[in-house]
Structures are given as C-alpha cells and as structure tokens.
N, C-alpha and C positions, 0 to 999 in steps of 0.2 A: 590452392582451395579458395574458391570466391565467397566473401561473406558478406551477406546483407548489410548495409550501413547501420541499420538498428542494432544488428547483434554486436558490431564492431563499438558503435557508441556504448552500448551496454557493458561490453566488457570492460570499458574504461572508468566506468563507474560516473556518479555525478560530480559536478564541481564540489571540490572539498568544503566551501563555503556555504553551499547550498543543501548538504544532503540532509540535516535535520528538517530544514525548511520544506524540503519536499514531502518527507515523512507527514510534518505537521499539517500541510496543505492537504494531503491526502485524507487524514484524518478530521478535516475541518476546524482544527484548534490554533492554525496560524492566523496572527493579526491581521486585520482586513488591510491596512498599509503595506504591511510585509508582505501578504499573499499578493498583492496586485504587482508588486516589484519581483517577486520569484516568478509570477506568470508572464511577466514583461522578460525575463531572462531566459525562461524556458521556450518562449517564442524564436529565441535566436540561437538556443545550445541544444545542440542534437544529443549531448550526452545527457544532460539533465531531462530532457524530453523522454528518453528512451529510459531513464530510471523510473520517472514519474510513471511512464506504461507499466514498466514491469511490477510498480508496487500496487498498481491495481489490479494486473493480473494474478498477482501473489495475494491479493487480499480476497478476491473473487473464488480462486481456485479450492481451497480447503472446504468452504461452504457448498461448492457445488459437488465435490467429489467424495467426500467422507459420508459414512452411513450415520444416520441418526440413532443414536442409542435408544433401545427400548427402555421404558421406565416401568417398574412393577406397579400392579393398579393401586397399592397402597403407599406410593411414594410419597405424595402431597402429606399424607397423615403422619407418616413416619419422619418426614422433614419437620413439621410442625412440633411434633414431640420432643424431637432434639434441640430445638431452639429455645 
C-alpha cells in the first residue's frame, strides 16, 4: 500500500521534545523566542510539520461540522437569574 509521505510522518507523531510546543504554538501561547525555534525546527522536520497541520485541521473541524445548539428565547434572562 502506498502511503502519502504526510500520512506516514503524521503516523509517527511529532518529535517528543516538541509536542507540547506545537500545541502551544497553535494556540498562540508559546513564548516568542521558543516559537521561532519551533518554527525553524518545523521547516526541517516533516513529522512536526505534519502534526502541526493536523492540529490546525482538528481545531477547525468541530466548528465547521457540529450543529449550533438552539437557545431558548429566555436563555439570557434565565442565565442572569442563576448567576
């Protein structure tokens, strides 16, 4: 079976010492100096690039596919009452 290189790299997962950095980079919470180092690493590492791409796809998927719940007309008033 021929596997796309991206799929193979993703199946290996990210480099263990960059996994949390990649998540924080995606969230925008990684310290600027560390973010630059991680981006430099990703430019050379197909495993971490594939993982970062998958994180982006994963983050976008639920928002694009899940239905939005319908709130009752008195939701705001009911919430204020409970707070």
